[in-house]
C-alpha positions as a Markdown table, in Angstrom:
| # | Residue | x | y | z |
|---|---|---|---|---|
| 1 | Met | 50.6 | -53.7 | 46.5 |
| 2 | Asp | 50.9 | -50.0 | 45.8 |
| 3 | Lys | 52.1 | -47.6 | 48.5 |
| 4 | Leu | 49.6 | -44.7 | 49.5 |
| 5 | Cys | 50.6 | -41.0 | 50.4 |
| 6 | Leu | 50.6 | -40.6 | 54.2 |
| 7 | Asp | 48.6 | -37.4 | 54.0 |
| 8 | Cys | 46.1 | -37.6 | 51.2 |
| 9 | Gln | 46.1 | -41.5 | 50.5 |
| 10 | Ala | 46.8 | -41.1 | 46.9 |
| 11 | Glu | 48.7 | -43.9 | 45.0 |
| 12 | Leu | 52.4 | -43.2 | 45.0 |
| 13 | Lys | 54.5 | -43.5 | 41.8 |
| 14 | Gly | 58.2 | -43.2 | 41.5 |
| 15 | Arg | 60.8 | -44.2 | 44.1 |
| 16 | Thr | 60.1 | -47.2 | 46.3 |
| 17 | Asp | 60.9 | -45.2 | 49.5 |
| 18 | Lys | 58.6 | -42.2 | 48.6 |
| 19 | Lys | 56.1 | -41.2 | 51.4 |
| 20 | Phe | 54.3 | -38.3 | 50.0 |
| 21 | Cys | 52.8 | -37.1 | 46.6 |
| 22 | Asp | 54.5 | -33.7 | 46.8 |
| 23 | Asp | 55.8 | -31.1 | 49.2 |
| 24 | Gln | 52.5 | -29.8 | 50.2 |
| 25 | Cys | 51.4 | -33.3 | 51.4 |
| 26 | Arg | 54.6 | -33.6 | 53.3 |
| 27 | Ser | 54.1 | -30.3 | 54.9 |
| 28 | Asn | 50.4 | -31.0 | 55.7 |
| 29 | Tyr | 51.3 | -34.4 | 57.5 |
| 30 | Asn | 54.1 | -32.8 | 59.3 |
| 31 | Asn | 52.0 | -29.9 | 60.5 |
| 32 | Lys | 49.2 | -32.3 | 61.8 |
| 33 | Leu | 51.9 | -33.9 | 63.9 |
| 34 | Lys | 53.2 | -30.9 | 65.3 |
| 35 | Val | 49.8 | -29.5 | 66.3 |
| 36 | Gln | 48.9 | -32.6 | 68.2 |
| 37 | Asp | 52.3 | -32.5 | 70.0 |
| 38 | Gln | 52.2 | -28.8 | 70.8 |
| 39 | Gly | 48.7 | -28.7 | 72.1 |
| 40 | Leu | 49.9 | -30.3 | 75.6 |
| 41 | Val | 53.1 | -28.3 | 75.7 |
| 42 | Lys | 51.3 | -25.0 | 75.0 |
| 43 | Lys | 48.6 | -25.8 | 77.8 |
| 44 | Ile | 51.7 | -26.5 | 80.4 |
| 45 | Asn | 53.4 | -23.4 | 79.2 |
| 46 | Gln | 50.2 | -21.4 | 79.8 |
| 47 | Val | 49.9 | -22.8 | 83.4 |
| 48 | Leu | 53.6 | -22.1 | 84.1 |
| 49 | Ala | 53.2 | -18.6 | 82.9 |
| 50 | His | 50.2 | -18.0 | 85.0 |
| 51 | Asn | 52.0 | -19.3 | 88.0 |
| 52 | Arg | 55.1 | -17.1 | 87.3 |
| 53 | Lys | 52.9 | -14.0 | 87.0 |
| 54 | Val | 50.9 | -14.7 | 90.3 |
| 55 | Leu | 54.4 | -15.3 | 92.2 |
| 56 | Lys | 55.6 | -12.0 | 90.5 |
| 57 | Asp | 52.7 | -10.0 | 91.5 |
| 58 | Glu | 52.6 | -11.1 | 95.1 |
| 59 | Asn | 56.2 | -10.6 | 95.5 |
| 60 | Pro | 57.2 | -6.9 | 94.3 |
| 61 | Thr | 60.3 | -6.7 | 96.6 |
| 62 | Gly | 61.9 | -9.9 | 95.8 |
| 63 | Lys | 61.1 | -11.7 | 99.1 |
| 64 | Ala | 57.5 | -11.9 | 100.6 |
| 65 | Lys | 55.3 | -14.1 | 102.9 |
| 66 | Val | 51.8 | -14.7 | 101.7 |
| 67 | Lys | 49.1 | -17.0 | 102.8 |
| 68 | Lys | 48.6 | -20.2 | 100.6 |
| 69 | Glu | 44.8 | -19.5 | 100.3 |
| 70 | Gln | 45.8 | -16.2 | 98.5 |
| 71 | Leu | 47.8 | -17.9 | 95.9 |
| 72 | Val | 45.0 | -20.5 | 95.4 |
| 73 | Lys | 42.4 | -17.7 | 95.1 |
| 74 | Arg | 44.5 | -16.2 | 92.2 |
| 75 | Gly | 44.6 | -19.6 | 90.4 |
| 76 | Phe | 47.9 | -20.6 | 91.3 |
| 77 | Asp | 48.5 | -24.4 | 90.3 |
| 78 | Phe | 50.9 | -26.1 | 92.9 |
| 79 | Asp | 51.2 | -29.0 | 90.6 |
| 80 | Tyr | 53.1 | -27.1 | 87.9 |
| 81 | His | 56.7 | -25.9 | 88.5 |
| 82 | Thr | 60.0 | -25.9 | 86.6 |
| 83 | His | 62.4 | -27.0 | 89.2 |
| 84 | Phe | 63.5 | -27.5 | 92.7 |
| 85 | Tyr | 66.2 | -26.1 | 95.0 |
| 86 | Thr | 67.4 | -27.7 | 98.3 |
| 87 | Thr | 69.2 | -25.3 | 100.7 |
| 88 | Gln | 72.1 | -26.7 | 103.0 |
| 89 | Asn | 69.6 | -26.7 | 105.7 |
| 90 | Gly | 67.5 | -29.1 | 103.8 |
| 91 | His | 64.7 | -26.9 | 102.9 |
| 92 | Gln | 63.2 | -27.4 | 99.6 |
| 93 | Tyr | 62.2 | -24.4 | 97.3 |
| 94 | Val | 59.8 | -25.1 | 94.5 |
| 95 | Phe | 60.6 | -22.9 | 91.5 |
| 96 | Cys | 58.6 | -21.5 | 88.6 |
| 97 | Tyr | 61.5 | -20.0 | 86.5 |
| 98 | Glu | 63.1 | -17.4 | 88.6 |
| 99 | Tyr | 60.4 | -17.2 | 91.2 |
| 100 | Gly | 60.4 | -19.9 | 94.0 |
| 101 | Tyr | 58.5 | -20.6 | 97.0 |
| 102 | Leu | 58.8 | -22.4 | 100.4 |
| 103 | Phe | 55.9 | -23.7 | 102.6 |
| 104 | Leu | 56.1 | -22.4 | 106.1 |
| 105 | Ala | 54.1 | -23.0 | 109.2 |
| 106 | Asn | 50.6 | -21.7 | 109.5 |
| 107 | Asp | 49.8 | -22.2 | 105.9 |
| 108 | Glu | 52.1 | -19.5 | 104.9 |
| 109 | Val | 54.2 | -19.4 | 101.7 |
| 110 | Leu | 57.5 | -17.5 | 101.4 |
| 111 | Ile | 58.2 | -16.3 | 97.9 |
| 112 | Val | 61.7 | -15.6 | 96.6 |
| 113 | Lys | 63.3 | -14.4 | 93.5 |
| 114 | Lys | 66.5 | -15.9 | 92.4 |
């Protein structure tokens, strides 16, 4: 049974462990794999970048209180963040890169910059 190129399905000749006809097929195959993987990562990075921009715009001084509804209106997605920070008092801030937020009473959100 002959082995076929992973990209163009042409019959392979030469070494028994050969996977591709030539460098172009190898590049095409690997580029296709990369595009599939990067699609999801690109979408997530776009959401994180938008969230960061919203937090930055709503917090020009380094610390601000806003209504949660105001962030939602600007398209902020609370499901996407980069990390958490828990204070000694037990309050948990949610961060999107260097901007973090803490839920307060009355649907208010405290935005801070680290």
